[in-house]
C-alpha positions in Angstrom: -51.6 -0.1 32.9 -53.8 -1.8 35.5 -54.8 -5.4 35.5 -57.4 -6.5 32.9 -60.9 -7.0 34.1 -63.1 -9.6 32.4 -66.7 -8.6 32.4 -69.7 -10.0 30.5 -71.3 -6.6 29.9 -68.5 -4.7 28.2 -66.9 -7.6 26.4 -63.9 -9.6 27.3 -61.5 -6.7 28.0 -62.1 -3.7 30.0 -58.8 -1.9 29.7 -59.7 1.3 27.9 -58.6 0.1 24.5 -60.8 -0.1 21.4 -62.6 -3.5 21.1 -60.8 -4.0 17.7 -57.3 -3.3 19.2 -54.6 -5.9 18.9 -53.7 -7.5 22.3 -50.5 -8.9 23.5 -50.2 -12.5 24.6 -50.1 -11.4 28.3 -53.3 -9.4 27.9 -55.1 -12.4 26.2 -53.7 -14.9 28.7 -54.9 -12.8 31.6 -58.4 -12.3 30.1 -58.9 -15.9 29.1 -57.2 -17.3 32.2 -54.9 -19.4 30.0 -51.2 -19.4 30.6 -49.1 -17.9 27.8 -47.2 -21.1 27.1 -50.5 -22.8 26.4 -51.4 -20.1 23.9 -48.1 -20.6 22.2 -48.6 -24.4 22.1 -52.0 -24.0 20.6 -50.5 -21.8 17.8 -48.4 -24.9 16.9 -51.4 -27.3 17.0 -54.0 -25.2 15.4 -52.8 -24.0 11.9 -55.7 -21.5 11.6 -54.4 -19.6 14.7 -51.9 -17.1 13.4 -51.4 -14.0 15.5 -49.5 -11.1 14.0 -45.8 -11.2 14.9 -43.9 -7.9 15.0 -40.3 -7.1 15.8 -38.7 -9.4 18.2 -41.4 -12.0 17.4 -43.8 -10.3 19.8 -47.3 -11.7 19.3 -50.4 -9.5 18.8 -53.8 -11.1 18.8 -56.6 -9.7 16.6 -60.2 -9.9 17.8 -60.8 -12.9 15.4 -57.8 -14.7 17.0 -59.2 -14.1 20.4 -62.6 -15.5 19.3 -60.8 -18.6 17.9 -59.0 -19.0 21.2 -62.3 -18.9 23.1 -63.6 -21.6 20.8 -60.5 -23.7 21.2 -60.7 -23.4 25.0 -64.4 -24.3 25.0 -63.8 -27.4 22.8 -60.8 -28.7 24.7 -61.6 -27.7 28.3 -65.3 -27.8 28.5 -66.5 -30.2 25.8 -63.7 -32.7 26.1 -62.4 -32.7 22.5 -58.9 -33.9 21.7 -56.7 -31.4 19.9 -57.1 -33.4 16.7 -60.9 -33.5 17.1 -61.0 -29.7 17.9 -59.0 -28.9 14.8 -61.4 -31.0 12.7 -64.4 -29.4 14.3 -63.1 -25.9 13.6 -62.2 -26.7 10.0 -65.6 -28.3 9.3 -67.5 -25.5 11.0 -68.9 -27.9 13.7 -67.4 -25.9 16.5 -70.0 -23.1 16.3 -72.2 -23.2 19.4 -75.3 -22.7 17.2 -74.4 -25.8 15.2 -73.8 -28.1 18.1 -75.6 -31.4 17.6 -78.4 -31.7 20.0 -80.3 -34.9 20.9 -83.0 -35.4 18.4 -86.5 -34.6 19.5 -88.0 -37.5 17.5 -87.9 -41.2 18.3 -84.6 -42.8 19.2 -82.7 -44.7 16.5 -83.9 -48.3 16.0 -82.0 -51.0 17.9 -80.0 -53.4 15.8 -81.1 -57.0 16.2 -79.7 -60.2 14.8 -81.6 -61.9 12.1 -81.3 -62.9 8.5 -78.5 -61.0 6.7 -81.0 -58.9 4.8 -82.6 -57.6 8.0 -79.2 -56.4 9.3 -78.5 -54.5 6.1 -81.9 -52.8 6.2 -81.5 -51.9 9.8 -78.1 -50.4 9.1 -79.5 -48.4 6.2 -82.3 -47.1 8.5 -79.7 -46.2 11.2 -77.6 -44.3 8.6 -80.7 -42.4 7.4 -81.5 -41.5 11.0 -77.9 -40.3 11.7 -78.0 -38.2 8.5 -81.2 -36.5 9.6 -79.7 -35.6 13.0 -76.3 -34.4 11.7 -77.8 -32.2 9.0 
């Protein structure tokens, strides 16, 4: 078999296999430009990443595993998440690109100023409401 070619038009792999075919760790590592030992480490750190293991403990990644690996790579290497934060984002569904929190288009959150105790409490309540609107 020749070397894998990563192309945007035909999907991640252009090796003649069906898009739903299982891939070895070497094939996935080559296509994603991530070393195999990093993929094995991520399996330990991300409980939701469970490739199929066949005889001799050889790993086979399903298409959904590869998609998860792409998400993990994006979170860790492009968006600056820690491993713990990336695990949390994936579990809560915040890792989806469509759900990424964007800067609100409305007015910025009010600044907190010192004043009587009641004012601070009201300002904090308003800030909490603003954050709830942005994060929903």
